[in-house]
N, C-alpha and C positions, 0 to 999 in steps of 0.2 A: 504494500500500500504506500501511496505517496500523499503527502499533505500539501495542498496549495493554500498559502496563507498570506494575507496582506494586513497591514496595520494602519491605523490613523490615530493621531493625537489631536486633542482639542481642549477647550476650556471647560470649567465646571458647569457653566450655563448650557453648553452643548451636550455635555454628559446628561444633565437633568432632562433636557428635551428629548434626547435619544431614549433614555430610560422610560419616559412617559409614553413615547411613541411605540416602543417595543412591547411595553405592557399591554397596549391595546391591539397590536397587529401581529405579534409574534408569539410563538409557544415559549413560555417561560420554563426553562429546564432547571431553574433553581439557583440558589446562592451556591457559590463554589469558591469560598475563600481558601487561600493556600499560604503556606509558609515554604518558600522556595530557596534552594541553594543551587547556584549556577556554577558549574565547573567548566571554565572557558578554555578550550583548546584552540590551537591555531586554525584548525579546519573543521571543528565540530563543537557541539554544545551538549553537555551532560547535565541533566537537572535531577535533583533529589527533591521530591515534592511531597509535603505533608498536607493532604487535603483536609483542612480543619472542618469544613462544612459536611463533607461526605464521610469523614472518619476512615479514610483510605490513605494509602501512600503508594508512590511509584518512583521508579527511575525511568527517565526518558532520555534517549540518545537521539539527537537530531544530527544527521550526517552532513551538516553544513553550518555555517555561522549566519546569524541574522544579518541581512544585507548582502548575502551571497546567492540570491535567487529565491523565488517565491515557491518553488516546488522542490521537495527533498524527501528522501526516505526517513522514516522515524521508527524506532523500536522502543516499546514500552514494556516494563516489567512491574507488575503490581505485587504488593506484599502488605501484610497487616500493619496498620498505623502504629501499633505498639512497638514495632520493630524499626521505626524511623530513626531513632537516635542511634541504634546499632548500625544501620546502613550508613549514616553520616560518619560514625567513627571508623567504619571500614574504609570509606572513600578517603577520609582525611588521613588515615593511617598509611595509605598507599604513597603519600608524598608525591603525587602526580605533578609534573611540571606545568601547572595550570594556575590561572587566577581564579579565585572563588569570590562570587558575589552572593550576598544574602538579601532577601527582600520579601516581606509579606505582600500579598495581593488581596485586594477586595475585588470580588468578581461575581457577576451574574451571567449565566449562560442562557442563550436563546437559540431557537431554530426559526429561521426566517427565509422563505423562498429557497429551500434546499441548501441553505448555508448554515453553518454553526457560527454563532456570534458570541464573543466574550466581551462584555462591557466591563471595563476594569479601572482600578486605581492602584497605583503603586508609587512609592517614593521616587524610584528611578525614572519611571515613564510618565508620571502624572496621570491624567484622565486619558483613556485610550480605548480603542476598539480593535479586536482581532476578528477578521472574517475569514473563514476557511471552508474548504471542501476536501474530502478525501477522494482520491481517484485510484484505480487499479494499476494504471500504467501511465507513463509520461505522455502517451498519445492523447490523453484527455486534458492535458494542461491548457492548450489554447481555449477550449470551450469553458473550462472552469475559471480561468482568469477573466474571460469576457463576462461571465455570469457574476463573478465577485465585483467587478468594476460597475456593472449595472446596479447591483444591490447597493454599493457604496453611493452611487449617484442618487438613487432613490432616497437614501438616508441622509443625504446632504453632507457627506464626509469626504474629505480629500485623502486618498490613500497615499502613503509615503512611498516615494520612489526608492529603488535599491540604493542609490547614492545617499539619499536622506537617511535611510535605515542604517547603512554602514557608518556614516558619520556620527549619527546619534548614538549608536551602540558603542562605537569606539570611545566616544566621550564619556559615556556612562561607565564603561569598563575601566577607564583611566582613573576614575574617582574611587574605585573599589580598593 
């Protein structure tokens, strides 16, 4: 499976307006607050995620960096939330040559017009939205990207370009 994902950043006012709109026009999949640790490699991103709302935990490996393309393979491994601290100790004990960022996220997930939306707030990103679709092969990328852009236009949000994502991410990582 491949994830096609785009992001948009905006003001608190836009966040509130989007939330109100999505509550009326989208399927609310629920609160999805998380405590995340990001292990940043030169060519990929490993996340340790304690999903506080769902009481689950996972490791997620994205086989690219944010800003290095909108479509990428991703592998996830779920485990009991009670084991989250052990997973963190294991990862930290490896002394991997990576930078580690920590950040809680406030998040509400929605399904809207065949897309998964995550309306979020975090200290690093501020108010933002992720719009994604899962596809079976990269052949579906052009159609998924076009659909995501259409949904973004309907919602009145400006998707970040790859260059904007890359620059923003590098700045955020440099502060960690």
